[in-house]
C-alpha positions as CSV (number, residue, x, y, z in Angstrom):
1,M,14.6,22.8,0.4
2,K,12.8,19.7,1.4
3,I,9.8,18.3,-0.9
4,L,7.3,15.8,0.4
5,F,5.6,13.9,-2.3
6,V,2.8,11.6,-1.5
7,G,1.6,8.7,-3.9
8,D,-1.9,8.1,-5.6
9,V,-4.6,8.8,-3.3
10,V,-7.2,5.9,-3.8
11,G,-10.9,6.4,-2.7
12,S,-12.2,7.2,0.7
13,V,-9.5,5.3,2.7
14,G,-6.9,7.2,0.7
15,I,-8.4,10.5,1.8
16,K,-8.6,9.1,5.4
17,A,-5.1,8.2,5.2
18,I,-4.1,11.6,3.9
19,E,-6.0,13.3,6.9
20,T,-4.6,10.9,9.5
21,Y,-1.0,10.6,8.5
22,L,0.0,13.8,6.5
23,P,0.0,16.2,9.2
24,E,2.1,13.7,11.4
25,I,4.6,13.1,8.4
26,K,4.9,17.0,8.0
27,K,5.8,17.6,11.7
28,K,8.6,15.0,11.3
29,V,9.8,16.1,7.8
30,K,9.1,19.7,8.1
31,P,9.0,20.0,3.9
32,Q,8.8,23.4,2.5
33,L,6.6,22.0,-0.3
34,T,4.0,19.1,-0.1
35,I,2.8,17.5,-3.4
36,V,0.1,14.8,-3.4
37,N,-1.2,12.7,-6.4
38,G,-4.9,12.6,-6.2
39,E,-6.2,11.2,-9.4
40,N,-7.6,8.1,-7.9
41,A,-9.5,10.0,-5.0
42,A,-12.9,10.1,-6.1
43,G,-13.9,6.5,-6.1
44,G,-10.7,5.3,-7.6
45,K,-11.1,7.4,-10.7
46,G,-10.9,11.1,-11.0
47,T,-11.0,13.9,-8.5
48,K,-14.0,15.9,-7.4
49,E,-13.6,19.3,-5.7
50,P,-14.5,17.9,-2.0
51,D,-11.5,15.4,-2.6
52,Y,-9.3,18.4,-3.6
53,Q,-10.4,20.3,-0.6
54,K,-9.8,17.5,2.0
55,I,-6.4,16.8,0.6
56,T,-5.2,20.5,0.6
57,R,-6.8,21.0,4.1
58,A,-4.6,18.1,5.2
59,G,-1.6,19.7,4.0
60,A,-1.0,19.3,0.3
61,D,0.3,22.4,-1.4
62,V,-0.2,21.0,-4.8
63,V,-2.4,18.0,-6.1
64,T,-1.3,16.4,-9.3
65,G,-3.3,14.0,-11.7
66,G,-2.8,11.3,-14.3
67,N,-4.7,9.1,-16.8
68,H,-7.9,9.4,-14.6
69,T,-7.9,13.1,-14.6
70,W,-11.1,13.3,-16.7
71,D,-13.0,10.5,-15.2
72,K,-15.2,12.8,-13.1
73,R,-16.8,15.7,-15.3
74,E,-17.0,17.7,-12.1
75,I,-13.4,18.5,-12.4
76,L,-14.0,20.8,-15.3
77,E,-16.0,23.0,-12.8
78,F,-12.8,23.9,-10.7
79,I,-9.6,22.7,-12.7
80,D,-9.3,26.2,-14.3
81,D,-9.7,28.0,-10.9
82,P,-6.2,29.9,-10.6
83,K,-6.6,29.9,-6.8
84,K,-6.7,26.0,-6.9
85,N,-3.2,24.3,-7.3
86,I,-4.5,21.2,-9.2
87,L,-2.6,19.9,-12.2
88,R,-3.3,17.4,-15.0
89,P,-0.7,15.9,-17.3
90,Y,1.0,18.6,-19.3
91,N,1.2,16.3,-22.6
92,F,-2.7,15.9,-23.1
93,P,-3.1,16.5,-26.9
94,G,-4.6,19.7,-28.2
95,E,-4.4,23.4,-27.9
96,H,-7.2,24.3,-25.4
97,V,-6.9,21.6,-22.8
98,P,-8.6,22.6,-19.6
99,G,-6.5,23.2,-16.5
100,R,-2.7,23.4,-16.1
101,G,0.0,20.9,-16.7
102,Y,2.5,22.7,-14.5
103,L,2.5,25.7,-12.1
104,E,5.1,28.1,-10.6
105,I,5.2,28.7,-7.1
106,K,7.4,30.5,-4.5
107,V,9.2,28.8,-1.8
108,N,10.4,31.5,0.6
109,T,12.2,33.5,-2.2
110,K,12.9,30.5,-4.3
111,K,10.9,29.7,-7.5
112,V,9.6,26.3,-8.0
113,Y,7.7,24.6,-11.0
114,V,5.8,21.6,-10.3
115,I,5.4,19.6,-13.6
116,N,2.9,16.8,-14.2
117,M,3.7,14.4,-17.1
118,M,2.1,11.2,-18.4
119,G,4.0,8.2,-20.2
120,T,2.9,6.6,-23.4
121,A,3.8,3.0,-22.8
122,L,0.7,0.9,-22.3
123,M,-1.4,4.0,-21.5
124,Q,-3.9,6.0,-23.4
125,P,-2.8,8.1,-26.5
126,I,-1.1,11.2,-25.5
127,D,1.6,13.4,-26.6
128,N,5.3,12.2,-26.3
129,P,6.3,13.5,-22.8
130,F,10.0,13.4,-23.8
131,L,9.5,16.0,-26.6
132,E,6.9,17.9,-24.8
133,A,9.1,18.4,-21.7
134,D,11.8,19.6,-23.9
135,K,9.5,22.3,-25.3
136,L,8.3,23.2,-21.8
137,L,11.7,23.4,-20.1
138,K,12.7,26.1,-22.9
139,K,10.0,28.4,-21.6
140,L,10.9,27.8,-17.9
141,D,13.3,29.8,-15.7
142,K,16.6,27.7,-15.6
143,D,17.4,29.0,-12.1
144,A,14.4,27.3,-10.4
145,V,13.9,24.1,-8.8
146,K,11.9,21.7,-11.0
147,F,9.8,18.7,-9.8
148,V,8.2,16.3,-12.3
149,D,5.3,13.8,-11.3
150,F,5.9,11.3,-14.0
151,H,2.6,9.2,-14.1
152,A,3.5,6.2,-16.3
153,E,2.9,2.3,-16.5
154,T,6.3,0.9,-17.4
155,T,9.4,1.0,-15.3
156,S,11.7,1.3,-18.5
157,E,9.9,4.5,-19.6
158,K,9.9,6.1,-16.3
159,I,13.8,5.3,-15.9
160,A,14.5,6.6,-19.5
161,F,12.6,9.8,-18.7
162,A,14.5,10.3,-15.7
163,N,17.8,9.9,-17.3
164,Y,16.7,12.2,-20.2
165,M,15.9,14.8,-17.8
166,T,19.0,14.3,-15.6
167,G,20.6,17.8,-14.8
168,R,17.6,19.7,-16.3
169,V,15.0,19.0,-13.4
170,S,15.6,18.5,-9.9
171,A,13.4,15.5,-9.3
172,V,11.4,12.9,-11.3
173,C,9.1,10.7,-9.2
174,G,6.8,8.0,-10.7
175,T,3.1,7.5,-10.0
176,H,0.6,5.2,-11.4
177,T,1.5,1.6,-10.5
178,H,0.7,2.0,-6.7
179,V,3.4,-0.2,-5.6
180,Q,6.4,1.6,-4.0
181,T,9.9,0.7,-5.6
182,N,13.1,0.4,-3.8
183,D,15.3,2.4,-6.4
184,A,15.3,5.8,-4.8
185,Q,18.7,7.5,-6.0
186,V,20.1,10.6,-7.1
187,I,21.3,10.3,-10.8
188,N,24.7,11.9,-11.5
189,K,24.4,13.8,-8.3
190,E,21.7,16.0,-10.0
191,T,18.3,14.7,-10.3
192,A,16.4,12.6,-7.5
193,Y,14.5,9.7,-9.0
194,L,12.1,7.0,-7.7
195,T,10.2,4.7,-10.2
196,D,7.0,4.7,-8.2
197,V,6.3,6.4,-4.9
198,G,3.5,4.0,-4.2
199,M,-0.3,4.6,-3.2
200,T,-2.2,6.0,-0.3
201,G,-5.3,3.7,0.2
202,S,-6.4,0.3,1.4
203,Y,-3.5,-1.9,2.6
204,D,-6.0,-4.9,2.5
205,G,-6.9,-4.6,-1.3
206,I,-5.1,-5.0,-4.5
207,L,-3.7,-1.7,-5.6
208,G,-6.6,-0.1,-3.6
209,D,-9.3,-2.3,-5.0
210,K,-11.3,-5.1,-3.5
211,K,-9.4,-8.4,-3.8
212,E,-12.0,-10.8,-4.9
213,P,-13.0,-9.4,-8.5
214,I,-9.4,-9.1,-9.4
215,I,-8.4,-12.7,-8.2
216,N,-11.6,-13.9,-10.0
217,R,-10.3,-12.2,-13.3
218,F,-7.1,-14.2,-13.1
219,L,-8.9,-17.5,-12.3
220,T,-11.5,-17.1,-15.1
221,Q,-9.9,-14.8,-17.6
222,R,-13.3,-13.1,-17.8
223,P,-14.0,-9.4,-17.3
224,N,-15.0,-8.4,-13.8
225,K,-16.2,-5.1,-12.4
226,F,-13.3,-3.7,-10.1
227,D,-14.4,-1.8,-7.0
228,V,-12.4,0.2,-4.7
229,D,-11.7,-1.3,-1.3
230,E,-13.4,1.3,1.0
231,D,-13.5,-0.9,4.1
232,G,-9.5,-1.8,4.3
233,R,-7.0,-0.7,6.8
234,M,-4.6,2.5,5.6
235,Q,-1.4,2.8,4.2
236,I,0.5,5.7,2.6
237,G,3.5,5.8,0.4
238,F,5.7,8.9,0.1
239,A,9.0,10.1,-0.6
240,V,11.2,13.0,0.9
241,I,13.6,14.8,-1.4
242,D,16.1,17.3,-0.3
243,I,17.3,20.0,-2.9
244,N,20.3,22.3,-3.0
245,D,18.6,25.7,-3.5
246,T,21.8,27.2,-4.7
247,T,22.4,24.6,-7.6
248,N,18.7,23.3,-7.9
249,N,20.3,19.7,-7.7
250,A,19.0,17.0,-5.4
251,R,21.0,16.1,-2.5
252,S,18.9,13.1,-1.5
253,I,15.7,11.1,-1.8
254,K,14.2,8.6,0.5
255,N,11.2,6.5,0.1
256,Y,8.9,5.6,3.0
257,V,5.6,3.6,3.5
258,I,3.2,3.5,6.3
259,T,1.2,0.5,6.8
260,P,-0.6,-1.2,9.8
261,N,2.4,-3.5,10.1
262,N,5.0,-0.7,9.4
263,Q,4.6,2.4,11.8
264,S,8.4,2.9,12.2
265,F,8.4,6.3,10.5
266,L,6.0,7.7,13.3
267,N,8.0,6.4,16.2
């Protein structure tokens, strides 16, 4: 089984990049499952229903979230719709959290769980993802593929989580920091791992935002309003994970990025 995972969609440029590149990527990769992190789609913070619709129409089977999940109140109008494959981090605290932190889908005859978790280091308060993952995995079918979007700030927490999950899930792919890392690997020949899959948005901004306010913040050490760069050229970051359907272990993981200066994947 091949899983295609696309990094954080940021603003309208990110949506345009998904609409432009995702169909072409899928033609080349031929994935059985496509997952896209869409938590920055609505102006850089949150996801509105039209954003979800555009991402899924372009070819996503599942849309995952992160720390900006609740930034657009409109998400409460559709996140509980069972017909919509949209996730929020599983480990948000509380007993009656809207939406789902994981979902079960069938890929051909194979059961697959897509799980969304969020880290705690340098992030907003949230339940411990290590302990919550322990509890969740006890409830899930052991004979199933399990993919985790781990939305976290620090490299150390992402690597620690992946090692803690090794042999228990098929893949752990990081999101949130918007810069693709170069450490794709299969840990212990079992669990595919990538610290960060990168982002889908403006190539000309800084992490998808306009450059000037961010540079000015560093120059002056004073607060500045950050705005999404909606005029930049497009980039898209993604990873392809190959999983053995019999053992549920990953065979390989490869990271890619398409930018105005790097179109090699499409050639």
